N, C-alpha and C positions, 0 to 999 in steps of 0.2 A: 325786639324779637323771640319769642313765643319757643320755647324749648321743644323741641320733635318730642321727648321720650315723657312727655307730659299729659295724661288724660282727664278723660272726667270720670271714669268708668273702671278705667284702669292703673292698676301700681307698678312703675317698672323700675325694677332699680338694675344696674349695670356690674357688673368686677370687670375692672378691665385685663389686670394681674392676671386671669381664669380665662378669661374669654367669654363667660356664661352669664347668658341673661334672662335673668327673673320677671315673667309678664306674673300677676296678682291679679283673676276679677277682684276688683273695689268693689261692690255695693253692699256691705254687711247687710245694712237697714232693710236691704229689700232682698236678700236672702241672693247674694250676686245674681236674678234676675236678665236676662238679657232686654235691654231697654232699645228705644231706636239710634241711643249713642252709643252703646257697648259692641256695636257692630259694624260703629262708624270705625272708633278705634281699635278695634283688633286688627280689621284691614290697614289702616296707617302707625300701627307697632310695631305690624310681621314685614309690613312692606319698610319699613325702614333700617328693618334687623334684619332683613336682605342684604342690603346693601349695608349694612353695615361692618368698615373694614375688623370694628374691634367685638366683635359679639359672628363666635363661630359653634354657640349652639344654645338655646336657647332652654327654658322648664317654665312649664303656668303653671298653677297652681289655684286654686280657690279663697289662700288666705284665714284664717285666723274663721268664716261665715260656718257657720251650724251646717250648711250645705256647702258641698261646690257651688249646684245652683238648682237653683229649683226651676230653671226653663223660661220659656217667656213672657218678658212680663207681661200679660193681656191690657193691665189699667192703660199701664205708660203707652203701647197698642192703640188702645181705642184708642183713648183720649188727644191722638198724636191724626189719629180719622182713619187708619192703616183699614178698620173693618168698617168704614160711617154708611150707615145704610139712607140714600137718599132715594126718593122714588122718585125723584121729578129730574135724576141723571142716570141716560142710558144703560142698560147694563154694558152694551161692551164698554162706555167711557169708563163704565166704574172698573172693567176687566184692566184698559190701560195704564190704568192709574193702581190699581195693584202689583202693576206686571212688577216697576223698580222697587217698591218697595220691598217682596222678593228678591227680588236682583239684590238692594244690595244687603241682606240678612245672608244669600246663599258666598254675596263679594268676604265678607267678614268671616266665613269657617277658610275659602276658600286657600285665603291670605298666612296659614299658617301651612298648610300642604303645600304650596306654592312661594313658599320662605325655602329659598336653597339652605337655609341653616337646617339644623335636626331639632325637631320639637318635640323637647322627653315632655310626658302632661304624668303629673303629680294630683290622681285624686282622690276625693275622701263624703265620703255620709252619701246625700243625693246624688248624681248627678241624671237630674232628669230633660227629656224632651233638649232646648238645642244642648245642652252639656251631651251629650251624648254624638252630639252630630261636630262637636268642638271635638273631644275623646279619637272620631273617628278619624280628624282629618290628624291628627299627634304622626310621631314621627315609634313614639316609644311609650309605652303605656303600663304604668306604673298605679296600685292601689293599696288603699289599708282594706283592712279584714270588713268592717262598718261601710264599707260602699257599696250600694248596687245603681244601677242601670237601669235606665220607665223609659221608653221611648209610649214619651205619655202624652201625644198630639191625638194619638186616635181616641183619646177621652175626654181632649177638650173641640171634638168634632171636623179635624183636623187633617189630611195626607200632610207626614214629614216631608219638609218642600230644603233644607240647607243639607242634605248630603248623604245623613242618616242611612236611608232607603239603594242611595246611590254604591257609600266608604264599604257598610259594615255586612253585607253581603261576602266581598274579598278580602274582608278582612278571617273573616265567622270561618266562612266557610261550610256552613249549614244552612240550608235554603230554606230546612222546614222551622228550624230555630228560629234564623231572623222574622220568618211569614209570621211564626207564634208570635213573637214580645214586638212583636209591630200592630198586627190583628188585635192583638186582646190589650196594650199597655202597663202587662205584667212588669213587677219587678224581676232582678237580672241579680243574684246576687255575687261578691266579690267572686268565691269558690267557682260558681258557673263559669264568671267570665272570664276566670284564669282556664277553665277544663275548651273554653271553647277559642281560645287563644286571643279575645279582645285584650287582656291586662295578662302582659308578659312576670307580673314578678306582683307579688300582699308584701303588704307590708304588713305590725302588730297596728301602728296607732298613723295617724295622720304626720306629725311629725317625722314616725320612720321612711315613713313614705316621700316622705319630701327630702328628705338626706340622703337619701338612696336614687334619686334623683337627681339631686346635683351629684352626686359619688358618678353615676357614666355620665351625665355632662362636661363634671370637667376633663371624665377619662375621651372621650372624645376631638374636646377642645383641643384637647393634646395634641390631637392628629394634625396629620397634614390635611390643610383645610379645604388643597385644591381636590387630594383623595376622598378625602369627605361631598363636598359637594358635587363631586363626581356620581359617589354612592348613592343619593339621595337622592339625583335625578336620574342616573340609572332606574335606579328601583321605583320608581314610581312609574318612567316610559314606560318599562316592561311592562306591568300593571297590566297597562290599557293596552298593550299590543301581543302578536303573535314574538315566541321566544327568535326567532331569527329577526322578526324587525328589531326585536332587543338586544341584538347580537351587532346589529347592521349604527344602530345607534352607538352603542359601547365603544365597535371601531372604531369611528368619524372621532368621538370624544378622545381617545385617548388618543387617536392618530396625533391631536395637541400638545392632551399632557401629559403625555407620559415624557417633554420635554423638557416636565416644571423643574428647578435644581432640587427639589422635594424629594424626589426619588435616589438623586442619588446621593444626598445627605440622610434620607434615610435607612441605603443600603451602607454608608461607614458607616454608623453608627449601631447598623445593627452588627456586623464586624468588631467595633471597637465598645459591645452588647454598652452604650450610654443612648442616653431622652436626647437623639434631634430637638434642634430647636427648628419652628416653624416657621418665615415671617408670614405678615398679614395677605389676604386677598388685596 
């Protein structure tokens, strides 16, 4: 039986003791460019992490590669027939063939957002094209000083279609800047990304950034998994709904989960000033 944590394009390291799982993009020779297999690997990996009781928080990073990612691997997609031009095929049928290709890509990134466990992104150097899609789907984002973000799709004749145009405006909150970035394809340096709220922290080097991401992931993993999952679910729901709808949603959620033993353990630990020990989900 194949190991569910073994992937063609990802390197996964799980620490059961801390509850932190690390996912590294693992195509260094191709500058971590996204090929068809990577989209599928991301979906499989984060769906598995979502239901894994030993995983409480996930760190995703680019490994030792020179770039976090160069974006879409156009050569691989072309060889796979994604952009195949065949004059004998009706235009509507070409479109119907393209739709599942785009869906596959979207599902790979959306799996990060849907993962019940928080995802901390540690970014370095170039975060290009699909890398911005990935970053936008993370819960917490740190980067190194040399990081730049680039919505590069417009530079190759595409409109970004894997989540950046849908998620980034809600993160940054500056419609003008988002449109400028998406329409020009220019680089956004780490300082600007911090000022706009895309990243929460700038670290000196790639190693510093990864260590900072690990530290906050371990802190999150030490909390009650019931509380952490509920917090992520409520934040995501409330982002896409009205305040009142969000209040109704968390009311229903906590009507059940406030009965968890974790609440009593945390209260007792607070009174005793001791760290509580929480069981797995």
